C-alpha positions in Angstrom: -1.1 -6.9 -23.5 1.5 -6.5 -26.2 2.5 -3.0 -24.9 3.0 -4.2 -21.4 6.5 -3.4 -20.2 8.0 -6.1 -17.8 11.3 -6.0 -15.9 12.5 -9.5 -14.6 14.6 -10.1 -11.6 16.1 -13.5 -11.0 19.6 -15.2 -10.7 20.0 -19.2 -10.7 18.9 -21.9 -12.9 15.4 -21.9 -11.2 14.6 -18.5 -12.9 15.4 -19.4 -16.5 12.1 -21.0 -17.6 10.1 -18.0 -16.2 12.4 -15.6 -18.1 12.2 -17.7 -21.3 8.4 -17.7 -21.0 8.0 -14.1 -20.4 10.2 -13.2 -23.2 8.1 -15.4 -25.4 4.8 -13.9 -24.3 5.6 -10.1 -23.4 7.9 -7.3 -23.8 10.7 -7.7 -21.3 12.4 -4.4 -21.2 15.2 -5.1 -18.7 16.7 -7.9 -16.5 18.1 -7.4 -13.0 20.3 -10.2 -11.7 23.1 -10.8 -9.2 26.8 -9.9 -9.9 29.1 -12.3 -11.4 30.8 -14.4 -8.7 33.9 -16.6 -8.4 33.0 -20.3 -8.9 34.7 -23.7 -9.4 38.0 -24.9 -8.4 39.7 -21.9 -10.2 37.3 -19.4 -8.6 37.0 -17.9 -12.1 34.5 -15.0 -12.2 31.2 -16.6 -13.5 28.0 -14.9 -14.5 24.6 -16.0 -13.1 22.6 -18.2 -15.3 20.0 -15.6 -15.8 22.6 -13.1 -17.3 23.6 -15.7 -19.9 20.1 -16.3 -21.1 19.2 -12.6 -21.1 22.2 -11.8 -23.2 21.2 -14.6 -25.6 17.8 -13.1 -25.9 19.2 -9.7 -26.5 17.8 -8.1 -23.4 19.5 -5.3 -21.4 21.0 -6.4 -18.1 22.1 -4.9 -14.8 23.8 -6.5 -12.1 23.8 -4.2 -8.8 25.4 -5.4 -5.8 22.4 -3.9 -3.9 19.1 -2.8 -5.5 19.0 0.3 -3.4 22.1 1.6 -5.2 21.0 4.9 -6.7 22.0 3.9 -10.2 20.1 0.7 -10.0 16.9 2.5 -9.0 17.7 5.1 -11.8 17.7 2.4 -14.3 14.6 0.8 -13.1 12.7 4.0 -13.3 14.1 4.5 -16.8 12.7 1.1 -18.0 9.4 2.3 -16.7 7.9 -1.1 -16.1 4.3 -1.7 -15.7 5.1 -4.9 -13.9 8.1 -6.5 -12.3 8.4 -10.3 -12.2 10.7 -11.9 -9.6 12.0 -15.7 -9.5 14.7 -16.6 -7.0 16.4 -13.1 -7.4 18.2 -13.2 -4.0 17.7 -9.6 -2.7 14.9 -7.9 -0.9 12.8 -5.5 -2.7 12.4 -2.2 -0.9 9.1 -0.2 -0.9 10.2 2.3 -3.5 10.8 -0.7 -6.0 7.5 -2.5 -4.9 5.5 0.7 -5.7 7.3 1.6 -8.9 5.3 -0.4 -11.4 1.5 0.3 -11.7 0.8 -3.6 -11.4 3.2 -4.1 -8.6 5.7 -7.0 -8.3 4.9 -10.5 -8.8 7.0 -13.4 -7.5 7.3 -17.1 -8.5 7.9 -19.1 -5.3 8.8 -22.8 -5.0 6.5 -23.7 -2.3 2.8 -23.9 -1.3 2.9 -20.7 0.6 2.6 -20.0 3.5 4.5 -23.2 4.1 8.3 -22.6 3.5 8.7 -19.0 3.1 12.4 -17.9 2.6 15.5 -18.6 0.7 15.6 -22.5 0.7 12.0 -23.7 0.3 12.7 -26.9 -2.1 15.4 -28.1 0.4 13.1 -27.6 3.5 10.2 -29.6 1.8 12.7 -32.4 1.2 14.3 -32.3 4.6 11.0 -32.4 6.5 9.7 -35.2 4.5 6.8 -33.3 2.8 4.7 -35.6 0.5 4.1 -32.7 -1.9 5.2 -29.2 -2.5 4.4 -27.0 -5.4 4.6 -23.4 -6.7 3.0 -20.1 -5.7 2.5 -17.0 -7.8 2.0 -14.1 -5.3 2.0 -10.2 -5.3 4.8 -9.0 -3.4 4.8 -6.9 -0.3 7.6 -5.7 2.2 7.8 -9.0 4.1 9.7 -12.2 3.0 7.1 -14.2 1.0 4.2 -12.7 2.9 2.3 -11.2 0.0 -1.2 -12.3 -1.1 -1.5 -15.2 -3.2 -2.6 -15.1 -6.9 -2.5 -18.8 -7.8 -0.9 -22.1 -6.8 -0.2 -25.5 -8.3 0.7 -28.8 -6.4 3.5 -31.2 -7.2 4.2 -34.6 -5.7 7.7 -35.2 -4.2 9.0 -38.4 -5.7 10.9 -41.0 -3.7 14.1 -40.4 -5.8 13.9 -36.7 -5.7 16.8 -34.5 -4.7 16.9 -30.7 -4.6 18.1 -30.5 -8.1 15.5 -32.9 -9.7 12.7 -31.2 -7.7 14.0 -27.8 -8.5 13.8 -28.4 -12.2 10.2 -29.5 -12.3 9.0 -26.7 -10.0 10.9 -24.1 -12.2 9.0 -25.3 -15.3 5.7 -25.5 -13.3 6.3 -21.9 -12.0 6.8 -20.6 -15.5 3.6 -22.2 -16.8 1.6 -21.1 -13.9 2.9 -17.5 -14.3 1.9 -17.3 -17.9 -1.5 -18.7 -17.2 -2.2 -16.3 -14.1 -1.0 -13.0 -15.7 -3.9 -12.4 -18.1 -6.6 -12.5 -15.4 -4.3 -10.6 -12.9 -3.6 -7.9 -15.4 -7.2 -7.6 -16.3 -8.3 -7.2 -12.7 -10.3 -10.6 -12.7 -8.1 -12.2 -10.1 -8.5 -11.1 -6.4 -5.2 -11.7 -4.5 -5.8 -13.9 -1.4 -4.1 -13.1 1.9 -2.0 -15.9 3.4 -2.9 -17.7 6.6 -0.3 -16.5 9.0 -1.2 -19.4 11.4 0.1 -21.9 8.8 3.4 -20.1 8.1 6.8 -22.0 8.3 10.2 -20.5 7.3 13.1 -22.0 5.2 16.3 -20.0 6.2 19.3 -19.6 3.9 21.6 -22.6 3.8 25.1 -22.6 5.0 28.1 -25.0 3.9 28.2 -26.4 7.5 24.5 -27.4 7.5 25.5 -30.2 5.1 27.6 -32.1 7.9 26.0 -35.4 8.7 25.3 -36.0 12.6 25.3 -39.6 13.5 23.1 -38.7 16.6 20.3 -38.3 14.1 18.3 -41.3 12.8 19.3 -42.7 9.3 16.0 -41.8 8.0 16.6 -38.2 8.7 20.0 -38.3 7.2 18.8 -39.7 4.0 16.5 -36.9 3.7 19.3 -34.6 4.4 21.2 -36.1 1.6 18.3 -35.6 -0.9 17.6 -32.0 0.3 21.3 -31.0 0.2 22.1 -32.3 -3.3 23.7 -30.6 -5.1 24.1 -27.6 -2.7 25.4 -27.2 0.0 26.1 -31.0 -0.2 25.8 -33.6 2.7 29.1 -34.8 3.9 31.3 -36.5 6.6 34.9 -36.5 7.4 37.1 -39.3 6.0 40.9 -39.4 6.2 40.8 -35.6 7.4 38.8 -34.4 4.3 35.2 -33.9 3.4 33.5 -37.0 1.7 30.3 -35.8 0.0 27.4 -38.0 0.1 25.2 -37.8 -3.2 22.8 -40.8 -2.7 22.2 -43.0 0.4 19.6 -45.2 2.0 18.8 -46.6 5.3 18.9 -50.2 6.6 17.8 -51.6 9.9 19.7 -54.9 9.6 23.3 -53.6 10.2 24.4 -53.5 13.9 26.8 -50.4 14.1 27.2 -47.9 16.8 26.6 -44.2 16.0 29.4 -43.1 13.7 30.9 -46.6 13.4 31.9 -47.4 9.7 30.9 -50.7 8.3 30.2 -52.5 5.0 26.9 -53.9 3.5 26.8 -55.8 0.5 30.0 -54.2 -0.8 28.9 -50.5 0.0 30.2 -48.3 2.8 27.8 -47.8 5.7 27.7 -45.8 8.9 25.7 -46.5 12.1 23.4 -43.8 13.7 21.1 -43.7 16.6 18.5 -45.5 14.6 19.4 -47.7 11.8 22.5 -47.3 9.4 23.2 -45.0 6.5 24.3 -46.9 3.4 26.4 -44.9 0.9 25.1 -45.5 -2.7 27.1 -42.7 -4.4 29.9 -40.5 -2.9 32.4 -37.7 -4.0 35.7 -37.7 -2.5 37.4 -34.2 -2.2 38.9 -33.2 -5.5 37.5 -36.2 -7.4 34.5 -37.2 -9.5 31.5 -38.8 -8.1 31.5 -42.5 -7.8 29.4 -45.6 -6.7 29.8 -46.5 -3.1 31.2 -49.8 -4.0 33.9 -48.2 -6.2 35.0 -46.0 -3.5 35.2 -48.9 -1.0 37.7 -50.6 -3.4 40.2 -47.7 -3.0 39.4 -47.2 0.8 40.6 -50.3 2.4 40.9 -48.6 5.7 37.2 -47.6 5.7 36.2 -50.0 8.5 39.3 -49.2 10.6 37.5 -46.5 12.8 34.7 -44.2 13.4 33.7 -41.0 11.6 
């Protein structure tokens, strides 16, 4: 398979292990990633992680705003890929791209499809309290994560997992599974299996506002929300007219607080919900570094003066 020509499409940190493994085992003739975007406090133009890795590997990179742009398609055709591999690219592939390589397009997806199709499968698994998730290697079709499955591998969700730690494990798992799966797929020994549409669930793209904590939800649900939305979009509440990000939290049933009422438990800030209270173990005030809840409380003497 040394002569096989592969184009890789991906953008965030999740895609890095897959690109690294592909480049080590096959000939990657080109990389497609998202354009540089403003990031951080200074809104400095920042390249996607995949671009940085691709350049360090000496691979040619294009960054089309939309894959349907004529110059993007022309470059894809010029690369003459036998196979396109996709991992968290962030754009829909149209039929002309799906049909371009003889072996089609293969996707590394961070869930056990058909559960959690869509843009945020890792966050959805955490948010809904799934006991396990995993990775799926699938052959892409025109739908959103609807293509037939080539292989899957399961991964338990740990009690202390958040979206970042789970994503790191699934990224490595997906890269390993892809490299194990490709030889049989390319040799025609692997028959893609259709997904069971009756089992399909969807994980839509997240927005910043999704991270707002609602005290009319049980504390147990809010703990899952904190885990699912760390590091992005971030779970938060309002304090002193500014967002206070919650990075780690746990629930207790022993503190009698009304929904939204602020209190203190064992030196840490807590807030009442409709069922139990949410204790804030680690927070990040606006414009500051993250800190333990107890440290935050020492500088927030007015914490118990109201509701949030």
